[in-house]
N, C-alpha and C positions, 0 to 999 in steps of 0.2 A: 229635041231634046230624046232623050232616051229613058224607057223605064224599063229597070230589069224587076222581073217577076218569075214568080209561079203559076201556072195556067191555073191552076184552081184553087186557088189561094184567096177566100174572098176579099180580104184585105189588099190586094191587088186588085181586085175588081173595082173596086173603089177610085183606085188612081187610074184604072183605064176609063171608068165612065168618064171623068170629068174632060178627059180629052176628046172622047167624043160628042158629047152632049156640047163643048163649046167649039165642035168643029176645029181643033185647033191639033196639025200634023204631027205626029211622033213616031218614035221607033220602039221596037220591044227588044228585049234579049232574056232571053231565058236562064236563070241560074240552076243547074243541077242539083236536085235533091242529094243532101250530104255535101257538097261544096260549101266550107264556112270562108275559104281562101279568099273568094270574090267578094261577097259584103264586108268582112274583116277591114279587107284595103279602102273599102269604098267609105264607110262609115265605121269602122271600128266596134262591129258587134255583127252578130249573124242574123237578120233581118231582111225582109221584102214587105211590101216596095222600096227600091230606091231609083229616085228620080235624078237621073245626070243632065244638069243642066249646061245650057250651050255653053257657058263658063267654063265647063270643066268641074264646077264643084257639083255635090251630091248631097240629096234630102233623102232623109227615111222618114218614118212616122205616115198614113195612108191619108188622116186626113189634113195631115200640115201639105200634105202635096196637093190635094184636093184645092186646099185655099188658096195655096200660091198661085198654081194654074188658074183657078176662078179670077183671081184678081187679074189675069192677063187683060182681059178683052170683059166688055158689056155686053148683058147684062149679069150681073152676080146672081148668082144658082145658092149661096151660102149662106146670105146673110140673114134669113129667116130660121130660127130655131128648129130645133126638133120637135115632131108632133107627138108630145107624153101620153097618148094612148098607144100611138104605133112604138115608143122605144120603149111602153113596159111590154106590150106583146113579144117583142124581141128579146130583152130580158128573159121573157118568162118559157119562149119558145126556144130557145136558143140550145139548151142542153138536150133535149130529145132530138132536136133538127140535126146535130153534129154527131148525137151517137147513130143515127141512120146513113150522114152522107160520109163520116171519116173512114170506115171501111172501104165505101165504094169507091173514092177517091185512090186509095192504094191499088185497087185495081185497074184503073183508068187509063185512057191513054194520053196520058200529058206529056210535053216534050221535057220537063223536068226529070221523070221516070224513067226516060229513053234507053238506060242501060239497065244490066239488071243490079249492078252495085247501088245504082241513084234509087230502084225502087227498094231496094233490102233497106237503104238508110231510112225511108219515109217508113217504110213498114214499122222497121223498130222503132223509130220516133214515137210513131201514133200507138202502138204499144206500150210504150212507157207510160203516156198520156191518156188512154182510153183502156187499156186492158184488153183481153181477149177479143180481138176483131173478128174471129168464127165466132164466138158466143155472139156478137154484136149483132152478126148477119142472123142467126139464128132467130134472135127477138125480134126481128123486123116485125111479124104482126101484131105484137105491144106495144111497141116504139110508133107504127103505123097508125095504130087506133089511137093512140094519143094525139098526133101529130095532127090527123083527121079533126078530133076535138077542138085544136087550137087554130087551124086555119078557117074552120067557121067563124070563129070570133074576128079575125082578119077580116072578112068580108067586109062588113058592114064601115069597115075603119078606111078600105080602098075603093068604096062604091063612089065616093065623091071626089078623088084625088086628080087632079088634073094637071099643074104645074109642077114642075120639077124644083126641092129645094132640099136643104139638108138634109131631111127626114130618109130622103130615097137613097143616099150613100150610107147609110146603114141598114135599109129593108132589102132595095134588090141583091145584095152581094148574099143576103142570106138565103133567100128563097134561091136564088139561082143554086145555089150548092144543092139545094133539093131537088134540084131539078134532074140530076143522077140516080135518083130512088125509085125504082121502078114501083107501080102500084100506087104513087101518092096522087092523090085526087083532089086537084086545083079547083076552088069556085071558080065562077065567070067571072068574078071581078079580079080577083088575085093572076088569073090566067091572061086576061087583058092586059094589065100591069106588067107581067112580067114580059109578055110579048111587044109593049110601047116600048118599055125600057130598052129592051134587046136592040130595036130598030132605032132609037134613039142616040142610045151611047154606044152601039158597037160592040156589045160585050155579048159574046154568043151562050147562050143556054144549053145545057149540057142532056136533052131529052136524046139526042141522039148514041149517049153512053150510058144509059139508065141500065140498071141491072138490079 
């Protein structure tokens, strides 16, 4: 099977996670930013991730891919529901998190941004969605202050987490996105969580690109 992805994309991280956690071999192919022909040909719309199955058919939607791959072998990781407290944290933290991460994604070293044309297309897309990216970078101190307060409330929610379940496919991709932000202070429980999932899922964190 092959996953068609963006390397920076948190939704693509979900799909990558399940293969790593279940130890199922897979290939990846990175779709260049601004290229709509490839996803349109596969699933009829511009979206990632896309799973190319062994029978040549395609599947979109990250959690659909997660559940499909999860069902291929025991034990099932997604039978349990989402921890409501963690889900609430994600819902409330997502705006600040992406105001910090998105401008840095546009500057990052990702295969989907390998050409100037692809990077310009991505910058244009995110400017349309988030506004002035330079202004967001300048607002980093205020955004970090808000994010740190939110990360403090996450610590007790992660202190007792051990087994992987559906919750982690929501939380880990968001926190992984935040690792591209220089100056973020993760608490010990959150940092342990990130390092654990990086190893078990085989999805790299972005500390080496932090800016």
